[in-house]
BATI-944031 format. One record per atom (N, C-alpha, C, O): x, y, z; residue in one letter. Coordinates in steps of 0.05 Angstrom, whole numbers, plus 5000, padded with zeros to 4 digits. Example, Ala and Ser with C-alpha at 12.3 -4.5 7.8 and 13.67 -1.06 7.14 Angstrom:
% residues 2
526448865156a/524649105156a/526449345156a/528549345169a/525749555142s/527349795143s/525850015157s/526850235161s/
***
This chain:
% residues 275
501849785015x/500349985000x/502250235007x/503950245025x/501450494985x/502650684985x/502950915002x/501451094997x/504250935018x/504951085044x/502251305039x/501151395018x/501751335068x/499651525064x/496051515058x/494351675064x/495951235042x/494051135022x/491951055050x/491450815048x/491351115064x/489450955087x/487351165103x/488251315120x/484651165098x/482851425116x/483551295137x/485351125135x/482251345160x/481551345187x/479651595196x/479751835193x/477751385208x/474351525219x/475751605249x/477351445259x/475051825261x/474351845286x/471251685305x/468951685296x/471751605322x/469651435332x/469351675361x/471051835369x/466051615374x/465951775391x/467051675410x/465551705430x/468951575416x/470351455442x/472751655439x/473251765460x/473951715424x/475751945411x/477551745390x/478751775369x/476851505408x/479951305383x/479251325351x/476951375342x/481351275336x/480051225309x/481550995294x/483750895293x/478850945284x/479350625266x/480250695231x/479250885218x/481350585224x/482350465193x/479650425187x/477950315202x/479350555156x/476850485140x/476350205122x/474350135108x/479450025129x/479349885113x/479749635133x/481749695146x/479049425140x/479549245154x/478848955139x/477548915118x/480148805155x/480048505142x/479448325164x/480348265186x/477348265145x/474248055160x/475147745159x/475247605139x/475847645190x/477247325183x/475047175194x/475947005209x/472247175190x/469946975183x/470746875174x/472246955156x/470046505180x/470746325162x/473746195161x/474045965152x/475346325168x/478946255171x/479946175191x/479946235215x/480646035180x/482045765206x/483845715212x/485445865201x/485045565227x/487345405229x/490345555213x/490945785218x/491645415199x/494245565203x/493945705184x/495345905182x/492145645164x/491145915142x/490846105152x/492146315148x/488746035168x/489046385176x/490846555196x/489946755207x/493846465203x/494846535216x/497046655192x/498546845194x/496646465171x/498246615148x/497146755129x/498746865113x/494846795124x/493047035110x/492847295129x/491847495120x/493847285159x/493447495174x/496047655172x/496247895171x/498147455171x/500647495168x/501847645146x/503747795148x/500047575119x/500447685100x/498947865102x/500448055100x/496247975105x/495048245109x/496248385117x/496448605105x/497548355142x/498848615156x/502348655147x/503848825156x/503248395123x/505948555116x/504748785092x/506048995088x/502248725075x/501648925056x/500249175074x/499349355060x/500149185093x/498849395109x/496449425119x/495449625129x/495349165117x/492449245144x/493549295165x/495949265170x/491549385183x/493049435213x/490249355226x/490249245249x/487349415208x/485649335221x/484648995222x/484748905199x/483848805242x/483348495242x/480748495259x/480748555283x/478648425246x/476448415252x/476448085256x/477447925240x/475348035277x/474947795290x/472947755308x/471747965311x/471947535323x/469647495338x/469847205364x/471747065357x/469147155376x/468946945392x/467646745381x/468646525384x/465446765368x/463746625348x/465446415325x/464846185319x/467846605314x/468946495290x/471446285305x/472046105290x/472346295320x/473846125333x/476446075330x/477445845332x/478046365324x/480346355302x/481846465326x/484246465324x/480846565348x/482646735368x/485646685363x/487546835356x/485446395371x/489146365367x/490446295350x/492646195351x/488946355329x/490346285306x/491746645293x/494046705286x/489146805296x/489947065294x/492847055317x/495147075309x/492047025348x/494647025367x/497647005352x/499247195348x/498046755344x/500946735329x/500846925305x/503046935295x/499347055293x/500447235270x/500647495288x/502947595290x/499347575297x/500347835319x/502547785340x/503047955357x/503247655338x/504047655372x/507547845371x/508847955389x/507947795343x/511447955340x/510148295334x/511748475337x/507948335327x/507348635320x/506148785339x/503948775349x/507848925343x/507049175363x/504049285367x/502649405350x/503549245384x/501649255395x/499049535388x/496549545391x/500649695378x/499549975385x/499850055362x/500050295358x/499749865343x/500549895314x/497649775294x/496949825271x/496649615317x/494049425305x/491649545310x/491849655332x/489249585300x/487149645311x/485749315305x/485949165286x/484149275335x/483748965341x/481148925345x/480548975368x/478348815324x/476548755339x/474948515345x/475148315331x/473648515363x/472348225363x/469848205384x/470348305406x/467448125382x/464948105387x/464347895409x/465647685411x/462247955426x/461647715448x/459347635432x/458547735411x/458447405446x/456847235427x/454147285448x/454447375470x/451847215439x/449347355438x/447647105467x/445847135483x/449346915461x/447946795481x/448646825520x/447446745540x/450346945516x/450746995550x/451947285552x/454347325560x/450247505545x/450647785550x/449547895585x/449648125592x/448847715598x/449547735619x/452047945634x/454447905627x/451748095647x/454248225665x/455848085666x/457648135649x/456147845684x/458147715686x/460147585659x/462447545655x/456747565642x/457447275611x/459947565603x/462347515609x/459447735595x/461347925589x/462447945598x/464147805586x/463748035621x/466247975630x/468447745626x/470847755619x/466347485636x/468047275628x/469147285593x/471447285585x/466147275573x/468047335551x/469547545539x/470147555515x/470047675552x/472047835545x/474847765560x/477047785548x/474747715575x/477947585591x/478047315580x/480147185585x/476147195563x/477346995553x/478146995517x/479546845504x/476547255507x/477547405480x/481147495491x/482947435476x/481547605513x/483947665510x/485247505513x/487047495496x/485347315531x/487147135529x/487246985510x/489646945507x/485446815488x/486146705464x/487646915440x/488846805422x/487447215442x/489247345421x/490847425446x/491547655440x/491847375471x/494247385475x/495147645473x/497347705463x/492847915489x/492748175480x/491948285506x/490548145521x/492848575515x/491648675542x/488748815534x/486948845550x/488648885513x/486249075507x/484949045477x/486649065459x/482449005468x/480849045453x/480649365443x/479649535456x/481749405416x/480549685408x/477749755400x/477249995395x/475149475398x/473349495403x/471749285400x/471749095384x/470149345421x/468548995420x/466649055409x/466249295403x/465048885404x/462448975388x/460448695404x/461348465407x/457148785414x/454948545408x/455348445388x/455848595369x/455148145386x/455148085354x/452348065348x/451748105324x/450348005365x/447647975359x/445548095377x/446648125398x/443148175379x/441448265397x/440547975417x/440547735414x/440148125432x/438047775440x/437247895470x/438447935491x/434147915459x/432648045478x/432547835503x/431147975517x/432847675514x/433647465531x/435047655557x/433947675579x/437447785550x/438647995574x/437548235569x/436848345548x/437548315598x/437748545598x/440348735589x/442548755600x/439248895564x/441649055557x/442049305566x/443249475552x/441149355589x/443249495608x/444249415622x/445749585630x/444849175637x/447348925644x/449348845622x/451748795625x/447648835592x/449948865584x/452649065577x/454848985573x/451749335578x/453049475579x/454249735597x/455349955593x/453449565621x/454449645650x/457349495644x/459549605644x/456849295642x/459249055636x/461449165621x/463749215630x/460449205592x/461649405581x/462249605587x/464649615583x/461149865598x/463350085614x/465050005629x/467150115631x/464249755644x/467249655673x/470249635655x/472549715659x/468849485633x/471849415617x/472549665601x/474949705602x/471449825589x/472850045589x/473150215601x/474350395589x/472450265627x/473850365658x/476550125661x/478550275656x/477149985663x/479849775672x/481049815648x/483249705651x/480949885627x/482549895604x/482549685588x/484649665575x/480249435582x/480749275572x/479049155545x/478948965530x/477549465550x/477049555513x/476949865507x/475749995525x/477549965494x/477150225483x/475250335477x/474350515493x/473650275449x/470650275446x/469350075444x/470249845444x/465750145442x/463949985449x/462549985419x/463050165402x/461149815415x/459849805391x/457349585390x/457049405407x/455549625367x/453749315371x/455249225342x/457349285332x/452749035330x/452748895308x/450548775305x/449848585319x/448448905278x/446148765275x/443748885290x/441348805290x/444949115302x/442449175303x/440849435293x/441849655289x/437849365289x/435949515283x/436249795287x/438549885292x/433850005286x/433550295293x/433450145323x/435150095340x/431250115321x/429149975352x/432149915370x/432850055389x/433449705361x/435649595383x/436249855387x/434849955405x/437850015376x/439450215382x/438350375405x/439250395428x/436350495394x/434050645409x/434150545442x/434150705461x/434150225445x/433350195471x/436150165483x/436650175507x/437450135470x/440350155478x/442250465488x/444150475504x/441350675474x/442250905478x/440951045497x/441751265506x/438150885509x/436650965540x/438250965562x/438751165576x/439250655568x/440950545577x/444650575584x/445550565607x/445550605571x/448550685564x/449350945567x/448851165558x/450950835585x/452751125597x/455051165582x/456351365588x/455851025561x/458651075544x/457351075520x/455150965520x/458551205491x/458351155470x/457650905455x/458750695461x/455950915436x/456250725410x/457650825389x/457551025376x/459550565389x/461350765372x/461050645345x/461950765326x/459850445343x/460650195309x/457150165308x/455750275325x/456450035290x/454249875284x/455649715267x/457149835252x/455449465266x/456649415242x/454949185228x/454148985240x/454549245202x/451949035194x/452949035172x/455049145165x/450748825154x/451248735121x/449649035113x/447549155117x/452149075100x/451849395075x/452149295052x/454649285051x/451549215033x/453449264996x/451249344979x/449149444987x/451649294956x/450449414934x/447349384929x/445549544924x/447549074933x/443949004937x/442748984966x/440748854970x/443949114984x/442949115010x/443949385014x/446349425019x/442249555013x/442649905017x/440849945042x/438449965037x/441749965065x/440450005079x/440550365100x/441050415124x/439850515077x/439950785083x/438450815103x/439350985118x/435650675115x/434350935141x/436650905164x/437751085177x/437150625165x/438550585184x/441950705187x/443150805207x/442950665163x/445450865163x/444651235168x/445951395182x/442751275157x/441551595165x/441851555189x/443651665201x/439951385203x/440051365240x/442751465252x/443251655266x/444451285240x/447451135253x/448551465253x/448951585274x/448851575231x/449551795227x/448251995239x/449252215232x/446652005252x/444652335261x/447852185290x/450252245290x/446652035304x/447251945329x/450151955334x/451351935355x/451251995304x/455251955306x/456351645311x/458651575319x/453951465305x/454451225301x/456551095268x/455751105245x/458651015275x/459950935252x/459150755245x/458850585263x/458250655216x/457550375206x/459550215199x/461450335189x/459749935200x/462149785185x/459349665161x/456949675155x/461649565155x/459749365127x/460649115126x/462749095114x/459548905136x/460548635130x/459648515113x/457248555111x/460748305094x/459348275071x/459548495056x/457648635053x/462348555044x/461048945026x/461448794996x/460148904977x/462448624992x/462748494954x/460048304958x/460448084948x/457848314969x/456048144969x/455747884955x/454247804938x/458247784971x/458747494961x/460347514932x/461047294922x/460647654924x/461447594895x/458847664877x/459847704854x/457447684876x/455047614861x/455647964839x/453648024827x/457248084837x/457148334824x/459448214802x/459548334781x/461148024805x/461447864773x/460347894749x/461347934727x/457247844758x/455147734748x/454848034731x/454748054707x/454748234748x/452348534739x/453948644724x/456248704732x/452648714689x/454748814672x/454749094680x/456449234668x/452949204699x/453249454712x/455349534717x/456349694701x/457049434744x/458249394756x/461049394743x/463049524750x/461049214721x/463849244702x/464649334685x/466849284673x/462849494679x/463249764652x/463949994677x/464650224670x/463749934705x/464250134717x/467450094721x/469150284721x/467849854724x/470349724732x/472649894713x/474350064719x/471449734686x/472749764659x/473350074661x/475650144658x/471150334665x/472250494662x/473750604677x/474850804666x/474750554706x/475650684721x/479950494719x/482050504731x/479050394704x/481650084703x/481450104736x/483250204749x/479049984750x/479449764775x/478449494771x/477349394752x/479449364802x/476349124792x/473549214805x/473049404819x/471949004795x/469449134809x/469449154841x/468749334856x/470648874846x/471148984878x/472249214890x/471649294913x/474449354868x/474749594888x/472749784878x/472850004890x/471249754861x/469249874861x/467349994883x/466950214891x/466149734890x/463349694901x/464949814933x/463449894951x/467349824934x/469349914965x/470050164968x/470850324985x/469050124940x/470850544940x/467350714943x/466950934954x/465450554931x/463150744936x/462450754963x/461450964973x/462950494979x/462950425002x/464950685025x/463850785044x/466050705021x/467250825039x/467751105038x/468951225056x/466751225014x/466151524995x/462451525019x/461451735028x/461851345021x/459851425044x/460151475073x/458351515090x/463451475077x/463851445107x/462851265115x/461351285135x/463351035105x/462350695119x/465450595115x/467150645098x/465550395143x/468250225151x/468649965131x/466549825133x/470149855115x/469049665096x/471249385109x/473649405115x/469349135112x/470448895117x/470848645108x/470548415117x/472148795076x/472948565064x/474148315069x/476248315081x/472748055062x/474147785075x/475647715041x/474747735019x/477647655050x/478847405025x/480247225049x/480847275072x/480647015032x/482646805037x/485546715018x/487146545023x/485246954990x/486946974982x/490447194979x/490847434981x/491347084976x/492447264978x/494147574957x/495947734960x/492647504941x/492347694908x/491247864913x/491848094915x/489147734916x/486048024927x/486948124962x/485148114979x/488648184966x/489548334999x/490148604986x/488848794994x/491648624969x/492248864966x/490748954945x/491249174936x/488548784934x/488148994913x/484649104930x/483149264919x/484248994954x/482049104979x/483249354982x/482249574979x/485349294986x/486649534997x/487349734993x/488349905008x/486749724963x/488049954941x/485850114928x/484850084906x/485050324948x/481850424941x/481050724951x/479050854956x/483750734951x/484551084966x/485351264949x/486251464960x/485351264928x/488451294903x/485451444878x/486351614862x/483251414876x/481251494865x/478451624869x/477251614890x/477751704853x/474051714866x/472451694849x/473251714826x/469351634854x/467351504827x/466151884829x/465452044846x/466351874807x/463052104798x/461152144809x/460351924816x/460152254815x/457652354833x/455352074805x/454651854814x/455052124786x/453352034760x/454051724774x/451951604776x/455851594783x/457651374782x/456451304799x/454451154796x/457651414835x/455951394849x/453651344858x/452951164874x/452051544844x/448151414842x/447151264838x/445451124849x/449051284809x/448551004794x/448750654807x/447350464798x/450650624828x/450850404852x/448450364867x/447450154874x/447050734872x/445650704892x/443050574891x/441550494909x/442750594850x/440050514844x/440050284839x/438450204822x/441950084852x/441749844841x/440849624868x/441349384869x/439549784886x/439749634920x/436549474904x/434749564889x/436949274912x/434149134921x/434448944946x/435048704947x/433949074961x/434049014996x/434448744994x/432248644996x/436248564990x/437248274983x/439348245013x/441548345016x/437748095029x/439848105043x/441547735048x/440247525052x/443647765047x/445247325048x/445647385080x/445547145087x/445947495100x/445547345125x/443747455136x/443047695137x/442547135149x/440347245156x/439246905173x/437746725167x/440746945195x/439946635215x/438046665227x/437046885231x/436846405237x/434546415248x/433646505277x/431446445287x/435346635288x/435646775310x/435446955302x/433946995321x/435447285282x/435847435275x/432847605283x/430647505284x/433547885287x/431648055298x/431648345286x/432448545299x/430448355257x/431248455235x/428248645240x/428048875248x/426748505234x/422848645230x/423048925253x/421949145251x/424848825272x/423448885298x/425049265293x/424549445309x/
***
C-alpha cells in the first residue's frame, strides 16, 4: 500500500478506526494465521474477528510479534451470554486467546432480548474503565435496538456493524446511525461476489481501470462506511486495500445507489431484523 493511502475515522470514543479492515469469518487454523500475516505485511492494521469465529488463537500467532499499538483489533461477544458476568467472562477469554491486553473495539455480535441490555452495557462500561476495551459498539442492531440501548448506556455506541452492500443498502439505518454519530461498518461488502455477473458494475470497473470489488468498496468508503472485505486469497488482499487513490463521479456513485434490491445474504434463524 502506498504510504498514507488509508483513511481513518474518529469514533465517538475519541479513538480512530482504519476505514478498511480485514474480516476473518470462516478463516481458520494455519491458513488463518498465514493470511493475517500476509495482510499485515501488505499494510492492513485493522483485524476483525469474533468469539464465534473460533480463530482467536490462530490470529494470536500472526500478531504476537507485531507492536500492539500499530494494530486495531475488533472482536465480538456472542449473543448467548450477554449477562453482566457473561460479558466479563467472554472478554477475558477473548483477550486470553488473542494474547493481548485490550481490544480496540468490542461489539455485541447480535441482539438478544433474553438479556437486559442495561446489564450488558454496564459490563462493557466497566471493561472500558479498567482498560480492557477502548471502544464499544454493536452488530446487527436495528434502529429500535439502538434506540433501546441509547436509553440505558452511559458510554457511547461507537459502531454498528451490519450487512451493507450494493444489493442491501440499509439507508434508513445508515442515516439514523449518522444522526447519532455511530459509525457503520459493512460486513459482506462485496455481496459474496454477485457483482461478478452484474454488467453495470463490470462496465464501471472498465471505465476506472479498477477491479469490480475496488469499485464497490470505493462506493462504500465514499459514504464514510468502514469496510470489512474478507478473502482467503493473498492476491486479493492488496487489491481490496487499494481504494483510496481514485474517486467515483457523482453520476456513477448514484448509479450504484440505484441498484439496491434489499437482498439480505446473512439471515440466521434468530435474527431480529423486523423489530
